[in-house]
C-alpha positions, -999 to +999 in steps of 0.1 A: +075+055+191+061+034+219+052-002+221+073-013+190+085-049+185+112-055+156+119-090+144+154-095+134+178-124+124+195-140+094+176-151+062+151-178+063+146-183+100+109-175+100+105-140+109+078-131+084+059-163+096+061-148+132+051-115+119+021-129+102+011-148+133+014-119+155-007-094+132-031-121+123-024-112+086-007-125+057+010-091+048+045-105+048+056-128+021+068-162+033+089-183+008+116-210+016+142-188-001+165-162+015+160-124+009+123-125+003+117-097+028+134-067+018+118-036+031+107-031+068+070-043+071+048-027+097+018-042+115-003-042+146-008-068+172-021-070+209-015-094+238-033-095+273-046-058+268-011-045+253-012-032+219+020-028+201+035-024+165+055-053+149+084-047+124+093-073+101+128-070+086+148-086+059+175-112+068+207-098+083+236-107+061+272-094+069+300-091+045+280-097+013+286-076-019+251-084-030+230-049-036+200-063-019+218-077+010+237-043+016+203-025+018+188-051+039+214-045+065+206-008+066+169-017+070+176-041+100+196-012+117+168+013+110+143-011+125+165-016+156+167+022+160+129+025+157+118-003+181+115-005+218+122-043+221+137-069+197+129-105+188+161-120+176+151-150+159+173-181+152+167-216+137+168-243+165+173-271+140+204-255+123+221-243+155+244-212+159+259-199+127+284-172+121+256-150+110+239-155+143+269-145+162+272-114+140+236-103+147+241-111+185+273-089+185+253-061+170+225-065+195+247-066+225+258-032+215+223-018+215+204-006+246+172-024+235+155-053+253+162-085+232+143-117+232+163-145+219+137-167+202+145-203+187+122-210+159+111-243+143+106-261+175+075-278+162+082-315+171+085-331+206+120-329+224+135-304+198+131-276+224+159-292+244+183-281+215+177-244+227+203-247+254+234-240+229+220-204+222+226-191+258+263-189+246+253-159+225+251-139+257+216-126+254+199-142+284+166-164+281+160-185+251+123-189+241+116-220+218+087-215+196+071-226+164+059-196+143+040-219+121+020-236+146+021-210+174+037-233+200+056-213+227+046-179+213+025-173+244+054-174+267+072-152+243+047-126+242+040-126+279+077-117+284+077-091+257+048-072+268+062-068+305+081-037+293+052-022+273+029+006+281-007-007+285-030+008+257-067-004+255-072-026+226-107-011+224-094+024+218-110+038+187-089+037+156-085+069+139-093+064+102-069+085+081-067+085+042-046+058+025-026+070-007-011+041-026+017+047-049+014+025-079+029+018-113+053-004-133+087-015-118+113+011-114+094+042-122+104+059-088+076+049-065+101+041-034+122+072-043+091+095-042+081+082-007+118+083+005+119+119-006+088+130+009+096+114+042+130+126+042+148+092+050+155+060+035+123+043+045+121+021+016+149+003-003+158+020-036+181+004-062+183+007-100+172-029-102+134-032-111+112-052-087+130-041-055+098-037-035+080-069-031+056-061-002+034-031+001+049-009+026+024+014+048+040+047+063+022+074+082+029+109+069+022+139+091+044+167+077+031+202+066-003+197+080-010+163+064-021+132+081-024+101+059-009+068+052+015+064+022+016+031+007+045+019-014+038-009-037+057-035-058+057-026-094+029-044-115+042-063-144+023-081-173+013-115-164+034-131-189+064-116-171+055-130-136+078-160-133+086-165-096+060-172-069+074-143-048+067-120-077+032-134-082+023-128-045+039-093-047+014-087-075-014-098-052-002-074-025-002-045-050-038-054-061-049-056-023-030-023-016-051-006-044-084-022-030-076-009+005-065+026-005-085+058-011-064+074-037-039+060-061-010+081-075-002+062-107+034+069-117+044+067-152+080+070-167+082+102-188+109+087-210+088+056-221+055+074-221+023+057-210+023+021-219-002-006-220+006-019-183+001+017-172-033+017-187-042-016-169-032-003-135-052+029-142-085+008-151-077-014-120-079+017-099-109+029-117-127-002-114-122-004-077-137+033-074-104+048-061-094+084-066-066+088-092-037+112-098-013+105-127+022+114-118+046+116-147+081+110-133+116+116-147+103+148-165+137+163-162+151+136-187+127+144-214+138+169-242+111+196-244+097+216-271+068+242-270+038+226-255+055+192-248+036+187-217+001+195-233+008+168-260+020+144-234-012+151-213-034+147-244-019+113-252-025+101-216-061+113-216-068+096-249-053+063-240-072+061-205-106+072-221-136+073-214-127+083-178-100+110-184-112+135-159-080+133-139-051+155-126-018+150-144+013+163-128+048+163-143+075+155-116+111+148-111+117+130-078+154+133-082+154+170-086+123+173-061+101+191-086+064+193-081+064+162-057+045+183-031+020+193-056+014+158-064+007+151-029-017+183-026-035+168-057-039+135-039-052+151-009-077+171-030-090+140-049-095+123-016-117+152-004-137+151-036-142+113-032-156+119+003-179+145-008-216+140-006-241+161-026-276+165-009-306+148-026-324+183-028-294+199-046-290+169-071-327+171-082-329+209-081-300+210-106-303+178-126-341+176-133-343+207-153-314+196-175-329+163-181-362+178-189-345+200-215-326+171-227-344+139-220-332+104-227-339+090-263-372+072-266-371+035-259-383+008-283-420+012-296-418+049-290-422+047-252-408+078-234-383+074-205-389+095-175-363+101-148-381+111-117-356+113-087-319+112-082-299+105-050-263+096-040-256+065-022-240+064+012-210+042+001-173+045+001-176+050-037-191+079-056-223+063-068-257+080-080-290+063-084-314+075-110-351+063-105-370+060-137-398+042-156-376+021-179-342+018-164-330-009-188-337+013-219-312+042-208-284+041-236-248+044-228-243+076-245-269+092-222-253+077-193-220+095-201-239+127-207-253+124-172-219+116-157-202+145-175-229+168-162-224+158-128-186+161-131-188+195-147-210+210-120-201+193-089-163+189-095-154+152-091-121+154-110-099+123-103-130+104-090-147+075-108-184+078-107-209+050-110-244+055-121-273+032-114-308+032-130-336+016-110-375+014-114-393+038-093 
């Protein structure tokens, strides 16, 4: 991987603030408590004609028994392996800590170019305190303020010297984005790690491990799309911490930015109210949907158990229940690739366009044989013309003389007719009625 910059350091030195500044986003959560960033978060940046990827990492902690801190250490080591250059961030106000020395020792062993960055130099004369960090043996020290941007230009000038130049105007390749969403601890990160064949995301038995939405490009077996691991959505009443509140916002944004949502359900607990809320959130945003029932290996089965389970799901998510349901065991790698194939198939259906001539040739005779119920005062409703809108969502417009008098039952009839004959399984459809 070329032109990749990792930001590492102990907790709460401002790594995520620098990441957000470089990527011109607020993708990484920033809080004044340690351990907020847990997974590696990826973004894109450019400077003076050089384009590069940026990796934000969890704070490096050595010698801790805490489950998350052990996993964060692993993530930092993975990020160092994946990067070309490393920004090692320290806190200029607090000076050198034992953790800084431990990280410096680790970085001196690597063969990567390291840029020692003293953050929080946002008041006059405080940059003079940067001198003590030369004792870490990593060369030049760059005093900056990630919050205000002070000094970041000098840092980036040095960073891009070792990068290959890539035109920032180079056309971006739009690839499908498939978000894996669901309640906490249903196996979202485990699914993505299994598909990728590595420990890309942190997995622990503790619910709520993933706090940011994590994007990873998947190119195996002829596929090419972006997988998005998201924080588990909880009921509003259970969102107590600011961090968890922002994680929920990240998940909602990930759904909004995705093309298809793989909604994971825990087979042991069945479909719950929160699963239905997530389903309707994806439906409301017009995203393709595949329901993935995970931990199916832990369910005691009888004849037609999966059919009863499927029927219950469709009944609970109605009226839009024309969706694919796949029963998986991520732990045993059962049907996980089938779930991926279904997501890809739904993406293709969501991208499908039906020609106006084909729509009218097919639908107008059906409408003529089964016209809309008469409006008030005995007025007849005439649908004259149908077309599909050229939008990211799957939307159709019916032009008629009395658009406000079309009943909901007839709208469902038209939607089901389109679904049955043009195969939009897993794709929410919107119908609009306008006056000719």
